[in-house]
LUMVOZA-866482 format. One record per atom (N, C-alpha, C): y, x, z. Coordinates in steps of 0.05 Angstrom, whole numbers, padded with zeros to 5 digits, always signed. Atoms other than C-alpha are relative to their C-alpha. Layout:
! residues N
YXZ...
This chain:
! residues 341
-00007+00021+00019+00414-00340+00203+00025+00007-00015-00024-00006+00017+00463-00330+00145+00019-00024+00001-00019+00022+00001+00527-00371+00143-00004-00016-00025+00003+00017+00023+00528-00430+00096+00023+00005-00019-00022-00004+00019+00569-00425+00032+00023-00019+00005-00023+00018-00001+00639-00453+00032-00005-00023-00019+00007+00023+00016+00635-00523+00005+00011+00000-00028-00011-00002+00027+00678-00505-00055-00012+00023-00016+00012-00022+00014+00634-00446-00073-00029-00006-00007+00027+00003+00008+00570-00448-00112-00016+00023+00013+00016-00021-00012+00511-00408-00083+00002+00026-00015-00002-00025+00015+00517-00358-00140+00025+00016+00008-00024-00013-00009+00589-00343-00119-00004+00013+00027+00005-00010-00027+00566-00334-00047-00016+00025+00000+00018-00023+00001+00514-00283-00067+00008+00022-00020-00009-00020+00020+00553-00246-00121+00012+00024+00014-00012-00023-00012+00571-00174-00104+00031-00001-00002-00029+00002+00000+00645-00167-00085+00012+00014-00025-00011-00014+00024+00655-00118-00143+00000-00017-00025+00002+00017+00024+00636-00173-00192+00017-00026+00002-00016+00025-00004+00685-00226-00165+00027+00002-00015-00025-00003+00014+00742-00198-00206+00025-00001+00017-00023+00001-00019+00787-00190-00145+00020+00022-00007-00021-00018+00005+00854-00157-00157+00026-00010+00013-00026+00008-00012+00925-00157-00130+00018-00014-00020-00017+00012+00020+00960-00174-00195-00006-00029-00004+00003+00029+00005+00972-00248-00205-00009-00016+00024+00009+00014-00024+00954-00266-00133+00024-00003+00019-00022+00003-00020+00997-00287-00073+00009+00026+00012-00008-00026-00011+00998-00214-00052+00021+00013-00017-00019-00014+00018+01039-00192-00112+00029-00004+00008-00028+00003-00008+01106-00223-00092+00005+00012+00028-00004-00012-00026+01095-00200-00020+00004+00030-00002-00002-00028+00003+01086-00129-00043+00027+00007-00013-00027-00004+00011+01150-00135-00084+00021+00000+00022-00018+00002-00022+01186-00156-00021-00002+00025+00018+00004-00024-00017+01155-00098+00017+00012+00025-00012-00012-00023+00014+01176-00047-00035+00030+00000+00003-00029+00002-00004+01247-00073-00029+00008+00007+00028-00005-00009-00027+01243-00065+00046+00000+00030+00002+00001-00029-00001+01223+00007+00036+00025+00012-00013-00024-00010+00013+01281+00018-00012+00024-00003+00018-00023+00005-00018+01330-00013+00037+00000+00019+00023+00002-00019-00022+01305+00034+00090+00001+00029-00009-00003-00027+00010+01314+00094+00046-00026+00015-00004+00026-00013+00004+01239+00108+00038-00007-00003-00030+00005+00001+00029+01235+00123-00036-00017+00023-00010+00015-00023+00009+01200+00190-00040-00030-00004+00004+00029+00006-00006+01134+00164-00010-00006-00026-00014+00008+00024+00015+01101+00115-00057-00029-00008+00007+00028+00008-00007+01041+00080-00026-00015-00013-00023+00018+00014+00020+00983+00057-00069-00015-00022+00015+00013+00023-00013+00955-00012-00053-00026-00007-00014+00026+00009+00012+00883-00034-00063-00014-00019+00019+00015+00020-00016+00835-00087-00038-00025+00013+00011+00024-00010-00013+00781-00069+00012-00010-00021+00020+00011+00019-00019+00744-00101+00070+00018-00005+00024-00018+00003-00023+00799-00091+00122+00026+00016-00005-00024-00016+00001+00869-00063+00134-00006+00029+00007+00004-00028-00007+00874+00012+00136+00013+00019-00019-00009-00022+00016+00898+00078+00109-00019+00023+00003+00019-00023-00003+00845+00131+00094+00015+00025+00008-00013-00024-00011+00861+00195+00131+00010+00019-00022-00011-00019+00018+00906+00243+00094+00007-00011-00028-00006+00012+00025+00924+00194+00039+00025-00018+00002-00022+00018+00000+00980+00148+00018-00009-00028-00011+00012+00025+00009+00933+00090+00001-00001-00021+00022+00001+00022-00020+00939+00023+00038-00021-00020-00009+00021+00020+00006+00877-00020+00040+00008-00027+00011-00006+00028-00008+00889-00095+00042-00025-00016-00001+00025+00016+00000+00833-00144+00061-00002-00017-00026+00005+00014+00025+00803-00174-00002+00004-00030+00002-00001+00029-00003+00803-00244+00027+00029-00011-00001-00027+00009+00003+00879-00245+00023+00009-00004-00029-00007+00002+00029+00877-00243-00053-00003-00028-00011+00004+00027+00010+00854-00315-00061+00001-00019+00024-00002+00020-00022+00871-00376-00018-00027-00010+00010+00026+00010-00008+00799-00400-00019-00016+00020+00016+00013-00021-00016+00775-00333+00007+00013+00003+00027-00013+00000-00026+00827-00334+00062-00010-00023+00017+00011+00023-00016+00803-00403+00083-00029+00006+00008+00028-00007-00006+00731-00378+00080-00001+00019+00024-00001-00020-00022+00749-00319+00125+00007-00013+00026-00008+00015-00024+00784-00365+00174-00023-00016+00012+00023+00016-00009+00721-00408+00177-00021+00016+00013+00023-00016-00009+00670-00353+00186+00007+00022+00020-00009-00021-00018+00711-00301+00223+00016-00012+00023-00016+00014-00021+00759-00347+00260+00028+00012+00003-00026-00013-00004+00818-00299+00255+00008+00014-00026-00009-00013+00025+00859-00277+00194+00023+00019+00006-00021-00020-00004+00898-00213+00198+00018+00001-00025-00017+00004+00023+00952-00233+00149+00002-00029-00008-00001+00029+00005+00959-00308+00156+00028-00008-00009-00026+00007+00011+01018-00320+00110+00016+00025-00006-00016-00023+00009+01071-00275+00078+00012+00016+00023-00012-00014-00023+01106-00259+00144-00019+00018+00014+00021-00015-00014+01042-00236+00176-00010+00024-00017+00008-00022+00018+01021-00195+00115+00020+00023+00001-00021-00020-00001+01088-00159+00117-00001+00015+00027+00002-00014-00026+01078-00144+00191-00022+00021-00001+00021-00019+00002+01012-00110+00176+00007+00023-00019-00008-00021+00019+01041-00073+00116+00018+00020+00013-00018-00019-00014+01096-00043+00159-00016+00019+00018+00017-00017-00017+01044-00018+00208-00015+00021-00017+00015-00019+00017+01001+00013+00153+00018+00021-00013-00019-00019+00011+01062+00045+00122+00007+00022+00020-00004-00020-00020+01072+00081+00187-00021+00022-00002+00021-00020+00004+01005+00116+00177+00005+00016-00025-00005-00014+00025+01024+00132+00105+00021+00022+00004-00022-00019-00004+01089+00166+00126-00010+00023+00018+00011-00021-00019+01053+00203+00183-00016+00020-00016+00018-00018+00015+01001+00232+00135+00016+00014-00023-00015-00012+00023+01050+00243+00077+00016+00024+00008-00017-00023-00010+01094+00289+00119-00013+00016+00022+00015-00014-00021+01041+00311+00169+00017+00001+00026-00017+00002-00024+01087+00288+00225-00016+00007+00025+00017-00004-00024+01029+00293+00274-00002+00030+00008-00001-00028-00007+01038+00369+00271+00027+00008+00013-00026-00005-00012+01110+00365+00295-00002+00000+00030+00002-00001-00029+01115+00388+00368+00013-00024+00014-00014+00023-00013+01164+00332+00384-00017-00026-00003+00018+00023+00004+01117+00280+00353-00023+00001+00021+00022-00003-00019+01060+00308+00396+00010-00006+00029-00010+00005-00027+01104+00306+00459+00004-00030+00005-00007+00028-00003+01124+00234+00447-00025-00018-00003+00022+00018+00006+01059+00204+00419-00027+00010+00009+00025-00011-00008+01003+00251+00438-00014+00016-00022+00017-00016+00018+00948+00291+00404-00014-00018-00020+00013+00016+00020+00926+00262+00338-00030+00003+00000+00029-00006-00001+00857+00292+00350-00014-00014+00024+00013+00014-00022+00845+00250+00412-00021-00020-00010+00022+00018+00009+00781+00210+00408+00010-00028-00005-00008+00027+00008+00791+00144+00373-00022-00019+00009+00020+00018-00011+00753+00091+00413+00009-00029-00005-00006+00028+00005+00748+00018+00396+00007-00015+00025-00005+00014-00025+00747-00004+00468+00021+00015+00016-00022-00013-00015+00815+00014+00497+00010-00019+00021-00010+00017-00022+00848-00011+00560+00030-00003-00003-00029+00004+00002+00916-00040+00543+00012-00008+00027-00015+00008-00025+00967-00047+00599+00023-00017-00010-00020+00018+00010+01008-00108+00582+00028+00007+00009-00029-00005-00005+01084-00098+00578+00006+00028+00010-00005-00027-00009+01078-00024+00591+00026+00010-00014-00026-00007+00012+01149+00004+00581+00000+00023-00019+00000-00023+00017+01127+00066+00544-00007-00006-00029+00009+00006+00027+01104+00028+00482+00015-00024-00012-00011+00023+00014+01133-00018+00430-00022-00022-00003+00019+00022+00005+01101-00085+00414+00005-00011-00028-00002+00010+00028+01087-00105+00342-00024-00017-00007+00025+00015+00005+01015-00124+00326-00011-00011+00026+00012+00011-00025+00975-00166+00375-00018+00020+00014+00019-00017-00015+00933-00134+00429+00011+00025+00011-00012-00024-00011+00984-00083+00453-00010+00025-00015+00015-00019+00017+00959-00041+00394+00011+00028+00002-00012-00027-00002+01007+00017+00405-00015+00017+00021+00013-00014-00022+00966+00036+00466-00028+00011-00007+00027-00006+00008+00902+00047+00427-00004+00030-00005+00004-00028+00009+00914+00118+00400+00028+00010-00008-00026-00011+00009+00973+00165+00385+00008-00008-00029-00005+00008+00027+00967+00149+00311+00009-00029-00002-00008+00028+00000+00972+00075+00325+00027-00004+00015-00026+00000-00014+01030+00087+00374+00022+00005-00020-00020-00006+00020+01069+00120+00318+00003-00023-00021-00001+00020+00021+01050+00067+00266+00014-00025+00010-00013+00023-00012+01072+00011+00313+00030+00005+00004-00028-00008-00004+01137+00048+00329+00015-00001-00027-00011+00001+00027+01150+00057+00254+00004-00029-00009-00001+00028+00009+01136-00017+00241+00023-00014+00013-00022+00013-00014+01186-00039+00294+00026+00011-00012-00024-00012+00013+01238+00010+00265+00005-00012-00027-00003+00010+00028+01226-00017+00195+00006-00030-00002-00002+00029+00002+01228-00091+00211+00029-00009-00006-00027+00008+00007+01289-00122+00176+00012-00018+00021-00015+00017-00018+01342-00152+00220-00006+00003+00030+00007-00004-00028+01311-00126+00285+00018+00021+00012-00017-00019-00015+01360-00094+00333-00017+00014+00021+00019-00013-00018+01309-00047+00364+00015+00015+00023-00015-00014-00021+01362-00008+00403+00006-00019+00023-00006+00020-00020+01383-00071+00440-00026-00010+00013+00026+00011-00010+01311-00096+00446-00014+00018+00019+00015-00019-00017+01285-00032+00478+00019+00016+00018-00020-00015-00016+01348-00011+00516-00009+00005+00028+00009-00002-00027+01314-00022+00582-00028+00013+00002+00026-00014+00000+01251+00016+00561+00004+00027-00013-00009-00026+00011+01275+00088+00553-00022+00016-00014+00021-00016+00013+01207+00119+00535-00006-00011-00028+00005+00012+00026+01194+00069+00479+00025+00004-00018-00024-00004+00015+01267+00075+00457+00001+00029-00011+00000-00028+00009+01260+00151+00453-00018+00004-00025+00018-00002+00023+01202+00142+00404+00014-00012-00025-00014+00013+00022+01244+00095+00361+00023+00017-00010-00022-00018+00008+01303+00143+00361-00012+00024-00015+00013-00022+00014+01256+00199+00340-00007-00009-00028+00007+00011+00026+01230+00155+00284+00025-00002-00018-00025+00004+00015+01301+00139+00262+00011+00027-00010-00010-00026+00007+01323+00212+00262-00018+00013-00022+00019-00012+00018+01260+00234+00226+00002-00012-00028+00000+00013+00027+01263+00183+00170+00027+00005-00014-00025-00008+00013+01337+00199+00158-00002+00028-00011+00003-00028+00009+01320+00273+00154-00017+00003-00024+00019-00003+00022+01263+00262+00106+00007-00017-00025-00007+00019+00021+01300+00213+00061-00002+00012-00028+00000-00013+00026+01307+00263+00004-00021+00022-00002+00020-00022-00001+01247+00307+00021-00026-00010-00013+00025+00007+00014+01186+00306-00024-00023+00001+00020+00023+00000-00018+01122+00288+00014-00019+00023-00004+00019-00022+00002+01071+00342+00029-00027-00010-00011+00026+00012+00008+01013+00295+00015+00006-00024-00018-00003+00023+00018+01010+00247-00045-00027-00010-00009+00027+00007+00009+00935+00239-00050-00006-00029+00004+00009+00027-00003+00907+00170-00062-00031+00000+00004+00029+00001-00006+00839+00153-00033-00008-00028+00006+00008+00028-00004+00818+00081-00044-00028-00003+00011+00026+00001-00013+00760+00085+00005-00009-00029+00003+00011+00027-00001+00715+00024+00001+00016-00020-00017-00013+00018+00019+00753-00005-00058-00019-00023-00006+00017+00024+00004+00728-00076-00067-00013+00001-00028+00011-00001+00027+00717-00060-00141-00025+00016-00002+00025-00015+00001+00659-00015-00123-00020-00008+00022+00018+00009-00022+00627-00054-00066-00022-00019-00009+00023+00016+00009+00558-00082-00077-00008-00022+00019+00007+00021-00019+00555-00126-00015+00012-00027-00009-00009+00027+00007+00563-00201-00024+00015-00012+00024-00013+00015-00022+00603-00251+00017-00020-00007+00021+00020+00007-00019+00539-00272+00049-00006+00024+00019+00005-00024-00016+00525-00201+00072+00024+00008+00017-00024-00008-00015+00597-00189+00093+00003-00017+00025-00003+00018-00023+00596-00249+00140-00025-00003+00017+00026+00003-00014+00524-00243+00163+00002+00008+00030-00002-00010-00028+00540-00203+00226+00016-00019+00018-00016+00018-00016+00590-00255+00248-00015-00025+00007+00017+00023-00006+00535-00307+00249-00025+00008+00016+00022-00009-00016+00490-00268+00295-00007-00021+00021+00007+00020-00020+00451-00313+00343+00011+00007+00027-00011-00004-00026+00480-00322+00412-00022+00011+00019+00019-00012-00018+00446-00279+00465-00003-00016+00025+00005+00014-00025+00422-00299+00534+00025-00001+00018-00023+00004-00017+00473-00325+00584-00001+00020+00024+00000-00018-00023+00494-00275+00639-00005-00016+00026+00005+00014-00025+00473-00292+00711+00025-00013+00011-00022+00014-00012+00518-00343+00744+00018-00015-00019-00017+00013+00019+00548-00369+00680-00002-00030+00002+00004+00029-00002+00518-00438+00687+00015-00012+00024-00013+00011-00023+00545-00447+00757+00031-00001-00004-00029-00001+00006+00615-00426+00734+00008-00022-00019-00006+00022+00019+00613-00475+00676-00001-00027+00014+00002+00025-00015+00591-00530+00724+00026-00006+00015-00025+00003-00014+00654-00518+00765+00022-00006-00019-00022+00003+00019+00699-00513+00705+00000-00028-00012+00002+00025+00015+00674-00577+00672-00011-00022+00018+00011+00020-00018+00658-00618+00733+00015-00027-00004-00011+00027+00004+00669-00692+00719-00006-00017+00025+00005+00016-00024+00679-00731+00784-00014-00026-00005+00013+00026+00002+00637-00792+00795+00021-00022-00003-00019+00022+00004+00672-00854+00770+00023+00006-00019-00022-00007+00019+00716-00818+00719+00001-00021-00022-00003+00022+00019+00744-00869+00670-00013+00007-00027+00011-00007+00026+00724-00830+00608-00008+00030+00001+00010-00028+00000+00681-00767+00603-00003+00010-00028+00002-00011+00027+00686-00722+00542-00018+00025+00001+00018-00023+00000+00635-00669+00522+00014+00027+00001-00013-00026-00003+00654-00599+00544-00004+00018-00024+00005-00018+00023+00621-00565+00485+00019-00006-00023-00018+00007+00021+00666-00603+00437+00028+00012+00005-00026-00012-00007+00728-00578+00474+00000+00030-00006+00002-00028+00005+00705-00506+00471+00001+00006-00030+00000-00005+00029+00692-00511+00397+00027-00006-00013-00026+00007+00011+00758-00545+00384+00021+00021+00006-00020-00021-00008+00797-00490+00420-00008+00028-00008+00011-00027+00007+00755-00433+00391+00021+00018-00014-00018-00017+00016+00805-00408+00340+00025+00008+00015-00024-00006-00016+00865-00414+00386-00006+00020+00022+00007-00019-00021+00830-00378+00443-00006+00028-00011+00005-00027+00012+00806-00322+00398+00026+00015-00005-00026-00013+00006+00877-00308+00374+00016+00007+00025-00016-00005-00024+00910-00315+00442-00012+00022+00018+00012-00021-00016+00859-00272+00479+00004+00027-00013-00005-00026+00014+00867-00218+00426+00028+00009+00004-00028-00008-00003+00942-00220+00431+00006+00011+00028-00007-00008-00027+00944-00213+00506-00019+00020+00014+00018-00019-00013+00883-00170+00521-00009+00022-00019+00010-00020+00019+00866-00131+00457-00030-00003-00005+00029+00005+00004+00795-00160+00458-00003-00012-00028+00002+00008+00028+00774-00167+00385-00010-00028-00003+00006+00028+00003+00770-00239+00361-00029-00006-00005+00028+00006+00006+00700-00234+00333-00018+00002+00025+00016-00002-00024+00673-00214+00401+00005-00024+00019-00006+00024-00015+00710-00270+00436-00015-00024-00012+00013+00023+00014+00680-00317+00384-00029-00002+00009+00027+00000-00009+00609-00297+00404-00002-00012+00028+00000+00011-00027+00625-00311+00477+00006-00030+00001-00007+00028+00000+00657-00378+00462-00023-00017-00010+00023+00015+00010+00597-00400+00422-00023-00001+00020+00020+00000-00021+00552-00380+00479+00008-00021+00021-00009+00020-00019+00594-00422+00526-00005-00029-00010+00004+00027+00012+00592-00482+00479-00030-00007+00000+00029+00005+00001+00516-00475+00472-00010-00007+00027+00010+00006-00027+00505-00473+00547+00011-00027+00010-00012+00026-00008+00553-00532+00559-00015-00023-00013+00014+00021+00014+00516-00572+00507-00028-00004+00011+00028+00002-00011+00447-00556+00535+00000-00014+00027-00002+00012-00026+00470-00577+00604+00014-00027+00001-00013+00026+00003+00506-00638+00578+00025-00002+00018-00023+00000-00017+00570-00619+00614+00023-00015-00012-00022+00016+00010+00632-00662+00609+00024+00003+00019-00025-00002-00017+00703-00668+00637+00015-00026-00004-00015+00025+00002+00750-00726+00651+00021+00002-00022-00019+00000+00022+00793-00745+00591+00029+00004+00010-00027-00002-00010+00855-00751+00634+00007+00027+00012-00005-00027-00011+00848-00678+00658-00005+00021-00022+00006-00019+00022+00839-00646+00589+00018+00025+00001-00018-00022+00000+00901-00603+00595-00007+00020+00022+00008-00018-00022+00880-00575+00663-00026+00015-00006+00025-00012+00007+00810-00562+00638+00004+00021-00022-00005-00019+00021+00836-00527+00576+00013+00026+00011-00013-00023-00013+00881-00482+00619-00021+00016+00015+00021-00013-00015+00822-00467+00664-00019+00015-00018+00018-00013+00020+00778-00450+00603+00013+00025-00010-00014-00024+00010+00831-00402+00577-00001+00022+00020+00001-00021-00021+00835-00365+00644-00028+00010+00003+00028-00007-00004+00759-00365+00650-00009+00019-00023+00008-00017+00023+00748-00336+00580+00014+00027+00001-00014-00025-00002+00802-00283+00591-00013+00018+00021+00013-00016-00020+00768-00261+00655-00027+00011-00010+00026-00008+00010+00700-00258+00621+00003+00023-00020-00002-00021+00020+00724-00216+00562+00010+00026+00012-00009-00025-00013+00761-00167+00607-00023+00013+00015+00023-00012-00014+00698-00158+00650-00020+00012-00021+00018-00010+00021+00657-00150+00586+00010+00026-00012-00011-00025+00010+00705-00097+00560-00004+00023+00019+00004-00020-00020+00700-00059+00625-00029+00010+00000+00029-00008+00000+00624-00060+00623-00007+00016-00025+00006-00014+00025+00622-00038+00550+00012+00027-00002-00015-00024+00003+00673+00016+00558-00012+00023+00015+00010-00021-00016+00645+00056+00615+00022+00018+00010-00021-00016-00012+00684+00105+00659+00010+00022-00018-00008-00022+00017+00685+00160+00606+00021-00007-00020-00019+00008+00020+00728+00119+00559+00025-00013+00011-00024+00013-00013+00779+00093+00609+00024+00018-00002-00024-00016+00002+00849+00117+00594+00016-00003+00025-00016+00000-00025+00890+00135+00655+00030-00001-00007
């Protein structure tokens, strides 16, 4: 089933190819944010590397380029709202968050522009850039060897992400990273390397200046309907034992003064749980969303409820339950060959 059009959008808008929506950075809320970002770069002495910005389907930097892809839905407030409705999580919710992602992506730009990944010290600190890039990674919360910047302990995903996160922390205005990481010597060593390297390269011309606007929104033929279709996939069958667990979680004692529907609580907490589970486990929000909708569907089918005066306790229990489920799901999907030691 395809998602329904946003109420402020006509069906024609919903089915129009992205390339025909006239999306651009100029004249949008992104423009002043990019001005702020360029000033941050100048303040940090990064003037020889000039990133190119373009709209695409997600954040990213094409390999070996200085191009930064920004999600197209950040160019218009109504598209941002639409993305929040159909995806449930916005990577760039407001200027502060957009700047956070830009600093991370700039780390990739600097890495590729100067081919830092070939530097033996970079390899010693961050690892081999050619290591397999897997979506399912096992983050170790609060690991002292890594900085923390984006949600999901993202520095632990791959050496390239470790560097980009380190660079982003180093670049963040007003952040005293030396004090903040003083008790984490391995992470601090990465930040000190970043600091030394960027000072050394301040007046050095980049080795790579190529722009590669891969999947530029101006050339994409898919529509909003197609873009969000996968996020509206039907919920699959419930795993064995799920109904019994839900019965325990949402058990309403006999004689409770007021019973509230469990499904409504799951749906109301969906967006918050998606964001928090991602932040603390690294489990992608869209996958958590499928699980939460499965839980809501089963709770509705079984007419489960909970006492109104225990809503806080039930919500806490739901949060712990969902976290356990997504971690078990990640382990099952990953398999032993992809587990990082």
